Every structure is written in structure tokens, then in C-alpha cells.
DSSP file (Angstrom, degrees, kcal/mol; ACC not computed):
  #  RESIDUE AA STRUCTURE BP1 BP2  ACC     N-H-->O    O-->H-N    N-H-->O    O-->H-N    TCO  KAPPA ALPHA  PHI   PSI    X-CA   Y-CA   Z-CA
    1    1 A M              0   0    0      0, 0.0     2,-0.0     0, 0.0     0, 0.0   0.000 360.0 360.0 360.0 129.9    6.4  -13.1  -18.8
    2    2 A T     >  -     0   0    0      1,-0.1     4,-2.7     4,-0.0     5,-0.2  -0.272 360.0-108.9 -76.3 166.3    3.1  -14.8  -18.0
    3    3 A E  H  > S+     0   0    0      2,-0.2     4,-2.1     1,-0.2     5,-0.1   0.885 119.8  52.9 -60.9 -39.8   -0.3  -13.4  -19.1
    4    4 A Q  H  > S+     0   0    0      2,-0.2     4,-1.7     1,-0.2    -1,-0.2   0.948 112.5  43.0 -62.4 -49.0   -1.1  -12.5  -15.5
    5    5 A E  H  > S+     0   0    0      1,-0.2     4,-3.0     2,-0.2     5,-0.2   0.909 111.9  54.3 -64.2 -41.9    2.1  -10.5  -15.1
    6    6 A A  H  X S+     0   0    0     -4,-2.7     4,-2.6     1,-0.2    -1,-0.2   0.875 105.9  53.5 -60.9 -37.7    1.7   -8.9  -18.5
    7    7 A G  H  X S+     0   0    0     -4,-2.1     4,-2.0     2,-0.2    -1,-0.2   0.907 111.9  44.0 -63.2 -42.2   -1.7   -7.7  -17.6
    8    8 A V  H  X S+     0   0    0     -4,-1.7     4,-2.7   125,-0.3     5,-0.2   0.936 113.8  50.2 -67.6 -46.5   -0.5   -6.0  -14.4
    9    9 A A  H  X S+     0   0    0     -4,-3.0     4,-2.4     1,-0.2    -2,-0.2   0.899 111.0  50.0 -59.3 -41.3    2.6   -4.5  -16.2
   10   10 A A  H  X S+     0   0    0     -4,-2.6     4,-2.5    -5,-0.2    -1,-0.2   0.921 111.1  48.1 -63.8 -44.1    0.3   -3.2  -18.9
   11   11 A R  H  X S+     0   0    0     -4,-2.0     4,-1.6     2,-0.2    -2,-0.2   0.919 112.4  48.5 -64.7 -43.1   -2.1   -1.5  -16.4
   12   12 A L  H  <>S+     0   0    0     -4,-2.7     5,-3.0     1,-0.2     4,-0.4   0.908 111.2  51.7 -62.0 -40.5    0.8    0.0  -14.5
   13   13 A G  H ><5S+     0   0    0     -4,-2.4     3,-1.2    -5,-0.2    -2,-0.2   0.907 106.1  53.5 -61.5 -43.1    2.2    1.3  -17.8
   14   14 A E  H 3<5S+     0   0    0     -4,-2.5    -1,-0.2     1,-0.3    -2,-0.2   0.847 112.0  46.1 -58.7 -34.2   -1.1    2.9  -18.8
   15   15 A L  T 3<5S-     0   0    0     -4,-1.6    -1,-0.3    -5,-0.2    -2,-0.2   0.464 114.4-117.5 -89.2  -2.1   -1.1    4.7  -15.4
   16   16 A G  T < 5 +     0   0    0     -3,-1.2     2,-0.6    -4,-0.4    -3,-0.2   0.819  60.9 154.4  70.0  31.0    2.6    5.8  -15.8
   17   17 A I      < -     0   0    0     -5,-3.0    -1,-0.2    -6,-0.1     2,-0.2  -0.831  34.0-146.6 -99.1 121.7    3.6    3.8  -12.8
   18   18 A A        +     0   0    0     -2,-0.6   125,-0.5    -3,-0.1     2,-0.3  -0.570  22.4 175.4 -82.3 147.7    7.2    2.7  -12.6
   19   19 A Y        -     0   0    0     -2,-0.2     2,-0.4   123,-0.1   123,-0.2  -0.969  27.7-129.5-146.6 160.8    8.0   -0.6  -10.9
   20   20 A T  E     -A  141   0A   0    121,-1.9   121,-2.1    -2,-0.3     2,-0.4  -0.959  24.3-141.5-114.0 134.9   11.0   -2.9  -10.3
   21   21 A R  E     -A  140   0A   0     -2,-0.4     2,-0.5   119,-0.2   119,-0.2  -0.815  15.4-173.4-102.6 132.4   10.7   -6.5  -11.1
   22   22 A H  E     -A  139   0A   0    117,-2.5   117,-2.6    -2,-0.4     2,-0.3  -0.976  10.5-155.4-126.5 116.2   12.2   -9.3   -9.0
   23   23 A E  E     +A  138   0A   0     -2,-0.5   115,-0.2   115,-0.2   114,-0.0  -0.666  24.9 151.7 -91.5 146.7   12.1  -12.9  -10.3
   24   24 A H        -     0   0    0    113,-2.4     3,-0.1    -2,-0.3     9,-0.0  -0.960  48.8 -73.4-159.9 169.1   12.3  -15.8   -7.9
   25   25 A P  S    S-     0   0    0      0, 0.0    11,-0.1     0, 0.0     2,-0.0  -0.243  73.1 -71.4 -63.5 162.6   11.1  -19.5   -7.6
   26   26 A P        -     0   0    0      0, 0.0     2,-0.4     0, 0.0   111,-0.2  -0.335  56.4-172.9 -57.4 133.2    7.4  -20.1   -6.9
   27   27 A V        -     0   0    0    109,-1.6     3,-0.1    73,-0.2    -3,-0.0  -0.999  19.4-178.0-132.2 134.6    6.4  -19.1   -3.4
   28   28 A A        +     0   0    0     -2,-0.4     2,-0.3     1,-0.1    72,-0.2   0.602  69.5  35.4-105.6 -15.9    3.0  -19.7   -1.8
   29   29 A T  S  > S-     0   0    0      1,-0.1     4,-1.8    17,-0.0     5,-0.1  -0.893  80.4-112.1-135.7 163.8    3.6  -18.0    1.6
   30   30 A V  H  > S+     0   0    0     -2,-0.3     4,-2.5     1,-0.2    -1,-0.1   0.900 117.9  57.4 -59.6 -41.1    5.4  -15.1    3.2
   31   31 A E  H  4 S+     0   0    0      1,-0.2    -1,-0.2     2,-0.2    34,-0.0   0.891 108.4  45.5 -59.9 -40.4    7.8  -17.5    4.9
   32   32 A E  H  4 S+     0   0    0      1,-0.2     4,-0.3     2,-0.1    -1,-0.2   0.840 115.9  47.4 -69.8 -32.6    8.8  -19.1    1.6
   33   33 A A  H >X S+     0   0    0     -4,-1.8     3,-1.6     1,-0.2     4,-1.1   0.811  89.8  82.0 -80.0 -31.3    9.2  -15.7    0.0
   34   34 A E  H >X S+     0   0    0     -4,-2.5     3,-1.0     1,-0.3     4,-0.9   0.842  87.9  53.5 -47.5 -47.6   11.3  -14.0    2.7
   35   35 A P  H 34 S+     0   0    0      0, 0.0     3,-0.3     0, 0.0    -1,-0.3   0.836 111.3  47.7 -59.9 -29.0   14.7  -15.4    1.6
   36   36 A H  H <4 S+     0   0    0     -3,-1.6    -2,-0.2    -4,-0.3    -3,-0.1   0.646 108.2  55.6 -84.7 -15.5   14.1  -14.1   -1.9
   37   37 A W  H X< S+     0   0    0     -4,-1.1     3,-2.3    -3,-1.0    -1,-0.2   0.550  76.5 122.4 -92.3  -9.8   13.1  -10.7   -0.6
   38   38 A R  T 3< S+     0   0    0     -4,-0.9     3,-0.1    -3,-0.3    -4,-0.0  -0.259  77.9  18.9 -56.3 136.1   16.2  -10.0    1.4
   39   39 A G  T 3  S+     0   0    0      1,-0.3     2,-0.6     3,-0.1    -1,-0.3   0.371  90.0 125.6  86.0  -6.0   18.0   -6.9    0.3
   40   40 A I    <   -     0   0    0     -3,-2.3     2,-1.8     2,-0.1    -1,-0.3  -0.786  59.3-138.4 -89.2 122.0   14.9   -5.4   -1.5
   41   41 A D        +     0   0    0     -2,-0.6     2,-0.3    -3,-0.1    -1,-0.1  -0.560  66.3  89.3 -84.3  81.0   14.3   -2.0   -0.1
   42   42 A A  S    S-     0   0    0     -2,-1.8     2,-0.5    85,-0.1    87,-0.2  -0.968  84.8 -86.2-163.9 160.3   10.5   -2.1    0.2
   43   43 A T  E     -b  129   0A   0     85,-3.0    87,-1.6    -2,-0.3     2,-0.4  -0.645  42.3-134.0 -77.5 123.5    7.9   -3.0    2.8
   44   44 A H  E     -b  130   0A   0     -2,-0.5    21,-3.1    85,-0.2    22,-0.4  -0.641  27.4-156.5 -79.4 130.5    7.1   -6.7    2.5
   45   45 A C  E     -D   64   0B   0     85,-0.6     2,-0.4    -2,-0.4    19,-0.2  -0.800  15.9-149.3-116.3 152.9    3.3   -7.3    2.5
   46   46 A K  E     -D   63   0B   0     17,-3.4    17,-2.3    -2,-0.3     2,-0.5  -0.946  15.9-158.3-113.9 137.6    1.0  -10.1    3.3
   47   47 A N  E     -D   62   0B   0     -2,-0.4     2,-0.5    15,-0.2    15,-0.2  -0.978   6.4-169.5-125.1 125.0   -2.3  -10.4    1.4
   48   48 A L  E     -D   61   0B   0     13,-2.9    13,-3.0    -2,-0.5     2,-0.7  -0.949  13.1-152.5-119.0 129.4   -5.3  -12.3    2.7
   49   49 A F  E     +D   60   0B   0     -2,-0.5    37,-2.3    11,-0.2     2,-0.3  -0.897  31.4 172.6-100.0 113.9   -8.5  -13.1    0.8
   50   50 A L  E     -DE  59  85B   0      9,-2.9     9,-3.0    -2,-0.7     2,-0.3  -0.765  20.1-162.2-122.2 162.7  -11.3  -13.4    3.3
   51   51 A R  E     -DE  58  84B   0     33,-2.8    33,-2.1    -2,-0.3     7,-0.2  -0.951  25.8-109.9-137.6 158.8  -15.1  -13.8    3.3
   52   52 A N  E >   - E   0  83B   0      5,-2.1     3,-1.1    -2,-0.3    31,-0.2  -0.346  44.2 -93.7 -82.2 174.0  -17.8  -13.2    5.9
   53   53 A Q  T 3  S+     0   0    0     29,-1.1    30,-0.1     1,-0.3    -1,-0.1   0.848 126.1  45.8 -59.2 -37.9  -19.6  -16.1    7.5
   54   54 A K  T 3  S-     0   0    0     28,-0.1    -1,-0.3     1,-0.0     0, 0.0   0.644 106.5-125.1 -80.1 -14.2  -22.5  -16.0    4.9
   55   55 A G  S <  S+     0   0    0     -3,-1.1    -2,-0.1     2,-0.2     3,-0.1   0.652  79.9 117.0  77.6  14.9  -20.1  -15.7    2.0
   56   56 A S  S    S+     0   0    0      1,-0.1     2,-0.4     2,-0.0    -3,-0.1   0.643  70.5  42.9 -90.8 -15.7  -21.9  -12.6    0.9
   57   57 A R        -     0   0    0     -5,-0.0    -5,-2.1    58,-0.0     2,-0.4  -0.987  66.4-162.1-132.9 143.0  -19.0  -10.3    1.3
   58   58 A H  E     -Df  51 115B   0     56,-0.8    58,-3.0    -2,-0.4     2,-0.4  -0.938   6.2-164.4-126.0 146.9  -15.3  -10.7    0.3
   59   59 A Y  E     -Df  50 116B   0     -9,-3.0    -9,-2.9    -2,-0.4     2,-0.6  -0.970  17.2-153.7-133.5 143.2  -12.3   -8.8    1.5
   60   60 A L  E     -Df  49 117B   0     56,-2.7    58,-3.0    -2,-0.4     2,-0.5  -0.973  23.4-165.3-112.1 113.0   -8.7   -8.4    0.4
   61   61 A V  E     -Df  48 118B   0    -13,-3.0   -13,-2.9    -2,-0.6     2,-0.5  -0.870   4.0-168.4-105.1 127.7   -6.7   -7.5    3.5
   62   62 A V  E     +Df  47 119B   0     56,-2.8    58,-2.3    -2,-0.5     2,-0.3  -0.969  19.1 149.8-120.3 126.3   -3.1   -6.1    3.0
   63   63 A L  E     -D   46   0B   0    -17,-2.3   -17,-3.4    -2,-0.5     6,-0.1  -0.920  53.2 -68.9-145.2 168.6   -0.7   -5.8    6.0
   64   64 A R  E >   -D   45   0B   0     -2,-0.3     3,-1.7   -19,-0.2   -19,-0.3  -0.344  45.8-123.0 -59.6 142.8    3.0   -5.9    6.7
   65   65 A A  T 3  S+     0   0    0    -21,-3.1   -20,-0.1     1,-0.3    -1,-0.1   0.784 109.1  60.1 -60.3 -28.2    4.4   -9.4    6.2
   66   66 A S  T 3  S+     0   0    0    -22,-0.4    -1,-0.3     2,-0.1     2,-0.2   0.591  91.8  88.2 -77.8 -10.2    5.6   -9.4    9.8
   67   67 A K    <   -     0   0    0     -3,-1.7     2,-0.4   -21,-0.0    -4,-0.1  -0.535  67.1-140.1 -92.7 155.9    2.2   -9.0   11.3
   68   68 A K        -     0   0    0     95,-0.2     2,-0.6    -2,-0.2    -4,-0.1  -0.933  20.1-132.3-109.3 136.5   -0.4  -11.5   12.3
   69   69 A A        -     0   0    0     -2,-0.4     2,-0.9    -6,-0.1     3,-0.1  -0.796   5.8-150.7 -93.5 124.4   -4.1  -10.8   11.5
   70   70 A D     >  -     0   0    0     -2,-0.6     4,-2.6     1,-0.2     5,-0.2  -0.839  10.4-160.8 -88.9 105.4   -6.6  -11.3   14.3
   71   71 A L  H  > S+     0   0    0     -2,-0.9     4,-2.4     1,-0.2    -1,-0.2   0.822  86.6  52.6 -64.0 -32.2   -9.7  -12.2   12.2
   72   72 A R  H  > S+     0   0    0      2,-0.2     4,-2.0     1,-0.2    -1,-0.2   0.947 112.5  43.8 -66.3 -47.7  -12.1  -11.4   15.1
   73   73 A A  H  > S+     0   0    0      1,-0.2     4,-2.1     2,-0.2    -2,-0.2   0.889 113.8  52.0 -64.1 -38.7  -10.6   -8.0   15.7
   74   74 A L  H  X S+     0   0    0     -4,-2.6     4,-1.9     2,-0.2    -1,-0.2   0.920 107.3  51.8 -63.2 -44.7  -10.5   -7.3   12.0
   75   75 A A  H  X>S+     0   0    0     -4,-2.4     5,-2.6     1,-0.2     4,-0.8   0.898 109.4  50.9 -58.9 -41.5  -14.2   -8.3   11.6
   76   76 A D  H ><5S+     0   0    0     -4,-2.0     3,-0.5     1,-0.2    -1,-0.2   0.910 109.4  50.5 -62.2 -42.5  -15.1   -5.8   14.4
   77   77 A Q  H 3<5S+     0   0    0     -4,-2.1    -1,-0.2     1,-0.2    -2,-0.2   0.826 115.2  41.2 -68.7 -31.4  -13.1   -3.0   12.7
   78   78 A I  H 3<5S-     0   0    0     -4,-1.9    -1,-0.2    -5,-0.1    -2,-0.2   0.468 113.0-117.2 -96.3  -0.8  -14.8   -3.5    9.4
   79   79 A G  T <<5S+     0   0    0     -4,-0.8     2,-0.3    -3,-0.5    -3,-0.2   0.867  71.3 120.3  73.5  37.3  -18.2   -4.1   10.9
   80   80 A D      < -     0   0    0     -5,-2.6    -1,-0.2     1,-0.2     3,-0.1  -0.799  60.5-108.7-125.8 170.5  -18.8   -7.6    9.7
   81   81 A G  S    S-     0   0    0     -2,-0.3    -1,-0.2     1,-0.2    -3,-0.1   0.196  73.2 -23.7 -78.2-155.5  -19.4  -10.9   11.4
   82   82 A R        -     0   0    0    -30,-0.1   -29,-1.1     1,-0.1     2,-0.3  -0.252  65.6-150.0 -58.4 136.7  -17.0  -13.8   11.6
   83   83 A L  E     +E   52   0B   0    -31,-0.2     2,-0.3    -3,-0.1   -31,-0.2  -0.829  19.7 168.7-109.4 148.5  -14.4  -13.9    8.9
   84   84 A S  E     -E   51   0B   0    -33,-2.1   -33,-2.8    -2,-0.3     2,-0.2  -0.936  43.9 -76.8-146.6 169.9  -12.6  -16.9    7.3
   85   85 A F  E     -E   50   0B   0     -2,-0.3   -35,-0.3   -35,-0.2     2,-0.1  -0.471  48.2-119.1 -72.1 139.0  -10.4  -17.5    4.3
   86   86 A G        -     0   0    0    -37,-2.3   -37,-0.1    -2,-0.2    -1,-0.1  -0.460  32.1-106.3 -74.6 150.2  -12.1  -17.6    0.9
   87   87 A S     >  -     0   0    0     -2,-0.1     4,-2.6     1,-0.1     5,-0.2  -0.267  27.3-108.5 -71.8 160.8  -11.9  -20.8   -1.1
   88   88 A P  H  > S+     0   0    0      0, 0.0     4,-2.3     0, 0.0     5,-0.2   0.859 121.6  55.0 -56.8 -34.7   -9.7  -21.1   -4.2
   89   89 A E  H  > S+     0   0    0      2,-0.2     4,-2.5     1,-0.2     5,-0.1   0.920 109.2  45.2 -66.1 -43.5  -12.8  -21.1   -6.3
   90   90 A R  H  > S+     0   0    0      2,-0.2     4,-2.8     1,-0.2     5,-0.3   0.898 111.2  54.2 -65.8 -39.8  -14.0  -17.8   -4.7
   91   91 A L  H  X>S+     0   0    0     -4,-2.6     4,-2.4     1,-0.2     6,-1.1   0.918 111.7  44.3 -59.5 -44.8  -10.5  -16.3   -5.2
   92   92 A M  H  X5S+     0   0    0     -4,-2.3     4,-1.1     4,-0.3    -2,-0.2   0.909 114.5  49.9 -66.7 -42.4  -10.6  -17.2   -8.9
   93   93 A T  H  <5S+     0   0    0     -4,-2.5    -2,-0.2    -5,-0.2    -1,-0.2   0.922 122.1  30.1 -62.2 -45.7  -14.1  -15.9   -9.3
   94   94 A H  H  <5S+     0   0    0     -4,-2.8    21,-0.2    -5,-0.1    -2,-0.2   0.813 138.5  15.0 -90.8 -32.0  -13.6  -12.6   -7.7
   95   95 A L  H  <5S-     0   0    0     -4,-2.4    14,-0.2    -5,-0.3    -3,-0.2   0.464  90.1-122.6-122.4  -5.1   -9.9  -11.7   -8.3
   96   96 A G  S  <<S+     0   0    0     -4,-1.1     2,-0.3    -5,-0.7    -4,-0.3   0.818  71.3 126.6  66.6  29.3   -8.9  -14.1  -11.1
   97   97 A L        -     0   0    0     -6,-1.1    -1,-0.2    -9,-0.1    -2,-0.2  -0.773  53.5-138.7-120.2 161.5   -6.1  -15.4   -8.8
   98   98 A T    >   -     0   0    0     -2,-0.3     3,-2.1    36,-0.2     4,-0.1  -0.815  46.1 -78.9-111.1 157.7   -4.9  -18.8   -7.5
   99   99 A P  T 3  S+     0   0    0      0, 0.0    -1,-0.1     0, 0.0   -12,-0.0  -0.257 120.2  32.3 -54.7 141.1   -3.7  -19.4   -3.9
  100  100 A G  T 3  S+     0   0    0    -72,-0.2   -73,-0.2    35,-0.1    35,-0.1   0.229 109.9  70.6  93.3 -13.3   -0.1  -18.1   -3.4
  101  101 A S    <   +     0   0    0     -3,-2.1    33,-0.3    33,-0.1     5,-0.1   0.234  61.4 142.9-116.7  11.6   -0.6  -15.3   -5.8
  102  102 A V        +     0   0    0    -55,-0.2    30,-0.3    -4,-0.1   -55,-0.2  -0.314  22.7 146.9 -61.2 131.5   -3.0  -13.1   -3.8
  103  103 A S    >   -     0   0    0     28,-0.1     3,-1.9    31,-0.1     4,-0.2  -0.986  62.5-112.7-162.0 150.5   -2.2   -9.5   -4.4
  104  104 A P  G >  S+     0   0    0      0, 0.0     3,-2.1     0, 0.0     4,-0.2   0.754 112.2  73.8 -61.7 -21.3   -3.9   -6.1   -4.6
  105  105 A F  G >  S+     0   0    0     27,-0.4     3,-1.6     1,-0.3     4,-0.2   0.731  79.3  74.8 -64.0 -18.5   -3.0   -6.2   -8.3
  106  106 A G  G X  S+     0   0    0     -3,-1.9     3,-2.1     1,-0.3    -1,-0.3   0.666  72.9  83.4 -64.5 -15.6   -5.8   -8.8   -8.6
  107  107 A L  G X  S+     0   0    0     -3,-2.1     3,-1.4     1,-0.3    -1,-0.3   0.707  72.6  73.8 -63.3 -18.1   -8.2   -5.8   -8.3
  108  108 A I  G <  S+     0   0    0     -3,-1.6    -1,-0.3     1,-0.3    -2,-0.2   0.744  98.9  47.6 -65.3 -19.5   -7.7   -5.3  -12.0
  109  109 A N  G <  S+     0   0    0     -3,-2.1     2,-0.7   -14,-0.2    -1,-0.3   0.408  94.1  80.6 -96.0  -0.2   -9.9   -8.4  -12.4
  110  110 A N    X   +     0   0    0     -3,-1.4     3,-1.8    -4,-0.2    -1,-0.2  -0.487  49.3 154.2-106.8  59.9  -12.5   -7.2   -9.9
  111  111 A R  T 3  S+     0   0    0     -2,-0.7    -1,-0.2     1,-0.3    -2,-0.0   0.745  70.6  54.6 -64.9 -25.0  -14.5   -4.8  -12.2
  112  112 A D  T 3  S-     0   0    0     -3,-0.2    -1,-0.3   -18,-0.1    -2,-0.1   0.465 103.9-129.7 -87.7   0.2  -17.7   -5.1  -10.2
  113  113 A H    <   +     0   0    0     -3,-1.8    44,-0.1    -6,-0.2    -2,-0.1   0.803  59.6 144.3  58.0  32.4  -15.9   -4.0   -7.0
  114  114 A A        +     0   0    0    -20,-0.1   -56,-0.8     2,-0.1     2,-0.5   0.722  52.8  75.1 -72.6 -21.4  -17.3   -7.0   -5.1
  115  115 A V  E    S-f   58   0B   0    -21,-0.2     2,-0.4    -5,-0.2   -56,-0.2  -0.825  78.5-142.9 -96.1 126.3  -14.1   -7.4   -3.1
  116  116 A R  E     -f   59   0B   0    -58,-3.0   -56,-2.7    -2,-0.5     2,-0.5  -0.739  13.7-134.7 -89.6 132.2  -13.6   -4.8   -0.4
  117  117 A L  E     -fg  60 158B   0     40,-0.9    42,-2.3    -2,-0.4     2,-0.5  -0.753  21.3-174.3 -92.7 127.8  -10.1   -3.6    0.1
  118  118 A V  E     -fg  61 159B   0    -58,-3.0   -56,-2.8    -2,-0.5     2,-0.4  -0.982   3.8-171.9-124.7 120.1   -8.8   -3.4    3.7
  119  119 A L  E     -fg  62 160B   0     40,-2.5    42,-2.2    -2,-0.5     2,-0.3  -0.904  27.5-116.7-115.2 140.9   -5.3   -1.9    4.3
  120  120 A D  E >   - g   0 161B   0    -58,-2.3     3,-2.0    -2,-0.4     4,-0.3  -0.566  24.4-130.7 -68.8 132.1   -3.4   -1.8    7.6
  121  121 A R  G >  S+     0   0    0     40,-3.3     3,-2.0    -2,-0.3     4,-0.3   0.819 103.0  70.4 -54.6 -33.1   -2.9    1.8    8.6
  122  122 A D  G >  S+     0   0    0     39,-0.3     3,-1.3     1,-0.3     4,-0.3   0.754  84.3  69.5 -59.0 -24.0    0.8    1.1    9.1
  123  123 A L  G X  S+     0   0    0     -3,-2.0     3,-1.2     1,-0.3    -1,-0.3   0.726  81.7  74.0 -68.8 -19.4    1.3    0.8    5.4
  124  124 A K  G <  S+     0   0    0     -3,-2.0    -1,-0.3    -4,-0.3    -2,-0.2   0.804  93.7  53.9 -61.5 -27.6    0.7    4.6    5.0
  125  125 A A  G <  S+     0   0    0     -3,-1.3    -1,-0.3    -4,-0.3    -2,-0.2   0.585  87.3 104.9 -83.4 -10.5    4.1    5.1    6.5
  126  126 A A    <   -     0   0    0     -3,-1.2     3,-0.1    -4,-0.3    18,-0.1  -0.404  54.3-160.8 -73.6 147.3    5.8    2.9    3.9
  127  127 A T  S    S+     0   0    0      1,-0.3    17,-2.9    17,-0.1    18,-0.4   0.837  78.9  16.9 -91.4 -42.9    7.8    4.5    1.0
  128  128 A R  E    S- C   0 143A   0     15,-0.3   -85,-3.0    16,-0.1    -1,-0.3  -0.967  70.1-157.8-132.3 148.4    7.8    1.4   -1.3
  129  129 A L  E     -bC  43 142A   0     13,-2.8    13,-2.3    -2,-0.3     2,-0.4  -0.889   7.5-141.0-126.5 155.9    5.6   -1.7   -1.3
  130  130 A M  E     +bC  44 141A   0    -87,-1.6   -85,-0.6    -2,-0.3     2,-0.3  -0.961  26.5 158.3-121.7 133.8    6.1   -5.2   -2.7
  131  131 A F  E     - C   0 140A   0      9,-2.4     9,-3.4    -2,-0.4   -28,-0.1  -0.992  42.3-106.9-147.6 151.8    3.4   -7.4   -4.3
  132  132 A H        -     0   0    0    -30,-0.3     2,-1.3    -2,-0.3   -27,-0.4  -0.571  31.1-126.6 -70.0 141.6    3.2  -10.3   -6.7
  133  133 A P  S    S-     0   0    0      0, 0.0  -125,-0.3     0, 0.0  -124,-0.1  -0.344  71.1 -69.9 -86.4  55.6    1.9   -9.3  -10.1
  134  134 A N  S    S+     0   0    0     -2,-1.3     2,-0.3   -33,-0.3   -36,-0.2   0.631 123.6  80.4  67.7  17.5   -0.8  -12.0   -9.9
  135  135 A I  S >  S-     0   0    0      3,-0.3     3,-0.9  -131,-0.1    -1,-0.1  -0.977  76.4-135.8-148.4 141.6    1.7  -14.8  -10.2
  136  136 A N  T 3  S+     0   0    0     -2,-0.3  -109,-1.6     1,-0.2     3,-0.1   0.168  92.8  71.0 -93.0  21.9    3.9  -16.1   -7.4
  137  137 A T  T 3  S+     0   0    0   -111,-0.2  -113,-2.4     1,-0.1     2,-0.3   0.331  99.8  45.6-110.2   4.5    7.2  -16.3   -9.4
  138  138 A V  E <   -A   23   0A   0     -3,-0.9     2,-0.4  -115,-0.2    -3,-0.3  -0.989  62.2-158.6-144.9 147.8    7.7  -12.6   -9.5
  139  139 A T  E     -A   22   0A   0   -117,-2.6  -117,-2.5    -2,-0.3     2,-0.4  -0.999   8.8-155.8-128.4 135.0    7.5   -9.6   -7.1
  140  140 A F  E     -AC  21 131A   0     -9,-3.4    -9,-2.4    -2,-0.4     2,-0.4  -0.871   3.4-154.8-104.2 141.1    7.0   -6.0   -8.1
  141  141 A T  E     +AC  20 130A   0   -121,-2.1  -121,-1.9    -2,-0.4     2,-0.3  -0.961  20.4 172.5-110.8 136.7    8.1   -3.1   -5.9
  142  142 A I  E     - C   0 129A   0    -13,-2.3   -13,-2.8    -2,-0.4  -123,-0.1  -0.964  38.3 -94.0-138.7 156.8    6.3    0.2   -6.4
  143  143 A A  E  >  - C   0 128A   0   -125,-0.5     4,-2.2    -2,-0.3   -15,-0.3  -0.414  34.3-123.7 -66.3 144.3    6.2    3.6   -4.7
  144  144 A S  H  > S+     0   0    0    -17,-2.9     4,-2.2     1,-0.2     5,-0.2   0.876 112.6  54.6 -58.9 -39.3    3.5    3.9   -2.1
  145  145 A A  H  > S+     0   0    0    -18,-0.4     4,-1.7     1,-0.2    -1,-0.2   0.884 108.9  48.7 -62.7 -37.4    2.1    7.0   -3.8
  146  146 A D  H  > S+     0   0    0     -3,-0.2     4,-2.5     2,-0.2    -2,-0.2   0.857 107.0  55.6 -70.2 -34.9    1.9    5.0   -7.1
  147  147 A F  H  X S+     0   0    0     -4,-2.2     4,-2.5     2,-0.2    -2,-0.2   0.918 106.7  50.8 -61.3 -42.3    0.1    2.2   -5.2
  148  148 A A  H  X S+     0   0    0     -4,-2.2     4,-2.3     1,-0.2    -2,-0.2   0.893 110.0  49.9 -62.3 -39.5   -2.5    4.7   -4.1
  149  149 A R  H  X S+     0   0    0     -4,-1.7     4,-2.3     2,-0.2    -2,-0.2   0.901 109.2  51.9 -65.1 -40.5   -2.9    5.9   -7.7
  150  150 A F  H  X S+     0   0    0     -4,-2.5     4,-1.8     2,-0.2    -2,-0.2   0.937 110.4  48.2 -59.6 -47.1   -3.3    2.3   -8.8
  151  151 A L  H  X>S+     0   0    0     -4,-2.5     4,-1.3     1,-0.2     5,-1.0   0.903 110.1  51.9 -62.4 -41.3   -6.0    1.7   -6.2
  152  152 A D  H  <5S+     0   0    0     -4,-2.3     3,-0.4     1,-0.2    -1,-0.2   0.918 109.0  50.7 -59.2 -43.2   -7.8    4.9   -7.3
  153  153 A A  H  <5S+     0   0    0     -4,-2.3    -1,-0.2     1,-0.2    -2,-0.2   0.824 106.4  54.8 -65.7 -31.4   -7.8    3.8  -10.9
  154  154 A C  H  <5S-     0   0    0     -4,-1.8    -1,-0.2    -5,-0.2    -2,-0.2   0.779 104.9-134.1 -72.0 -26.0   -9.2    0.4   -9.9
  155  155 A G  T  <5 +     0   0    0     -4,-1.3     2,-0.5    -3,-0.4    -3,-0.2   0.582  54.2 141.7  85.2   9.8  -12.1    2.3   -8.2
  156  156 A N      < -     0   0    0     -5,-1.0    -1,-0.3   -40,-0.0     2,-0.2  -0.730  51.5-126.8 -87.7 130.4  -12.1    0.3   -5.0
  157  157 A R        -     0   0    0     -2,-0.5   -40,-0.9   -44,-0.1     2,-0.5  -0.535  25.0-132.2 -70.7 139.6  -12.7    2.2   -1.8
  158  158 A V  E     -g  117   0B   0     -2,-0.2     2,-0.5   -42,-0.1   -40,-0.2  -0.831  14.2-160.6 -99.7 130.4  -10.0    1.6    0.8
  159  159 A H  E     -g  118   0B   0    -42,-2.3   -40,-2.5    -2,-0.5     2,-0.4  -0.952  12.8-150.5-106.1 122.2  -10.9    0.8    4.4
  160  160 A Y  E     +g  119   0B   0     -2,-0.5     2,-0.3   -42,-0.2   -40,-0.2  -0.780  21.0 171.3 -96.2 138.0   -8.0    1.4    6.8
  161  161 A V  E     -g  120   0B   0    -42,-2.2   -40,-3.3    -2,-0.4     2,-0.6  -0.878  35.5-114.5-135.0 166.4   -7.7   -0.7   10.0
  162  162 A S              0   0    0     -2,-0.3   -85,-0.1   -42,-0.2   -42,-0.1  -0.935 360.0 360.0-105.7 115.6   -5.2   -1.2   12.8
  163  163 A V              0   0    0     -2,-0.6   -95,-0.2   -94,-0.1   -93,-0.1   0.401 360.0 360.0-100.4 360.0   -3.8   -4.7   12.7
């Protein structure tokens, strides 16, 4: 178990949150991960680390893996200007993550709450969700209610949008 995964597992343990661990080869994209997720009974998620045009605001957008994010429409819904993907350096600075490992579990490293969390409304209907535990060789599945408890414990306000 890597240090990143151990940190997530420890935080979930502190919160009394159960999870199921699925090991797989390194995957950097949803497309690479899909074959390894087959048969796992949970909603597969896509996680995008974005920034506004000025680089003054950062967002972690979580949506179903099957969806495509329209960055213009998303910017309109969250009330910001043009959005683009954050650089690997910004990702490391704000969430302590590397590309391919982007996950809401990275919020444990975002103590100043500088990253705004944006969730697709459709995820509210999910029973279980899947995320990397800050490393792209493992996927955790957790109950949606437990995911909400994790987010509450992180202290990040959730913005819901329609993707």
C-alpha cells in the first residue's frame, strides 16, 4: 500500500467509512480503467481538475464516467469565466496529486479549501461510487452516503451542477 492510499484509508477509518479495494494496473484515463472496472457494482466516476482563466480559482469536477463535460456550460453554471485543465504543478500544489490520480479523496490534502468541489447532480442517485485513493493503481468503492460524510469531514462546500 502506497503512502497516498494509506492516507486515504486512514482517513476513511477515522470516519468509520467502509470501502472495498480493487487493485489494477496503472490507469491514467477512464478509457484505460473501464476494462478493470467491469463487474464492480458502483457508479464509475470521472474527475477533472480545472482552473479559471486567471488561475485564481480551482475546481474539482466529479461526474459519471460516461459523461462528457462541456466546460463552457460548466463555467456558466458555477458562475465563472472560461475554464481549462489545471497544470500538473497546480494539481500537486492544491490536491497533492499527479495526473491520472485525480480524485475527491485528494481533498484531504486541500486543508485551505482553495479547490471548489463541483458534483454532477446525477451522482445523487448513485448507491455506490468509485474513486482512486490518490494513486492510479487502486480503486475504492464506497457508499454514496459515506462519500457525503467524507466530504462533510473535509469541509468543502459542494456545488451541484447538471452535466
